[in-house]
C-alpha positions in Angstrom: 104.9 89.3 90.2 106.9 87.7 87.3 105.8 85.7 84.4 106.3 82.5 86.3 105.7 83.2 90.1 104.5 85.6 92.7 106.6 86.9 95.6 105.0 88.1 98.8 107.1 89.8 101.2 106.1 90.6 104.7 107.9 91.7 107.8 106.7 88.9 109.8 107.6 85.8 107.5 110.0 87.3 104.9 109.9 86.3 101.1 107.1 83.7 100.1 107.3 82.3 96.5 104.6 80.4 94.7 105.0 79.4 91.0 101.8 80.0 89.0 102.1 76.6 87.0 100.9 75.0 90.2 97.8 77.5 91.0 94.4 77.0 89.9 92.5 80.4 90.5 92.6 83.8 92.0 89.7 85.2 94.3 89.1 88.7 95.5 87.4 89.2 99.0 86.5 92.4 100.8 86.3 94.5 97.8 85.0 98.2 98.4 85.5 101.6 97.0 87.6 104.3 98.8 87.0 107.8 98.3 89.4 110.5 99.3 88.1 114.2 99.4 89.9 117.3 100.3 88.2 120.7 100.8 89.7 123.9 101.7 88.1 127.7 101.4 88.5 131.1 102.2 85.6 133.8 102.6 85.8 137.3 103.3 84.0 139.2 106.2 80.5 140.7 106.3 81.0 143.5 103.9 84.1 141.8 101.9 83.3 139.8 98.8 86.2 137.5 98.8 85.9 133.9 98.0 87.9 130.8 97.3 87.2 127.3 96.9 89.0 124.4 96.2 88.1 120.6 96.3 89.2 117.1 95.0 87.4 113.8 95.0 89.4 110.5 94.0 87.9 107.0 94.4 89.5 103.6 93.7 88.8 100.0 94.4 90.4 98.2 97.2 90.3 94.6 98.2 92.0 91.3 99.2 93.3 89.0 96.5 93.8 85.3 97.6 95.5 82.9 95.3 94.5 79.2 95.5 96.1 75.9 94.9 94.6 73.3 92.6 92.5 71.9 95.5 91.1 75.0 96.3 93.1 75.8 99.4 94.3 79.4 99.9 98.2 79.7 99.6 98.9 83.2 99.4 96.8 86.5 100.5 97.5 90.1 99.7 95.5 92.4 101.9 94.1 96.0 100.9 95.4 96.2 97.5 94.5 98.8 95.0 92.6 97.7 92.0 92.5 94.1 92.9 90.6 93.1 89.6 93.4 94.3 87.4 95.8 92.3 89.4 93.5 89.3 89.4 93.3 89.7 85.4 97.0 89.7 85.0 97.8 86.7 87.3 95.1 84.8 85.4 96.5 85.9 81.9 99.8 84.6 82.9 98.5 81.6 84.3 96.8 81.0 80.8 100.1 81.5 79.2 101.9 79.2 81.2 99.3 76.5 80.5 99.4 77.2 76.8 103.1 76.8 76.9 103.1 73.4 78.7 100.5 72.1 76.1 102.8 73.3 73.3 105.7 71.5 74.8 104.0 68.1 74.9 
């Protein structure tokens, strides 16, 4: 993503470019939280008192991000991206900046 456009690259279709000034909204679909958990341990025998334990847990949001044209038709879909709300906010902020700049030029 740049301050003027979004570029999506796929193996099937190559590069697809859309300009943010021609878009109306961004929608998040299929949002969910993914958790990663790892655990390992070492325990001693019947008369031993050795013990070690290790665990980690991470979670983050994942979802699909769809960009719509001014008529509400989907023009680009990003699937299974991390933190889709942050990306949506970034795109919407750039769209507002572009709209403001266009109004200032008139």
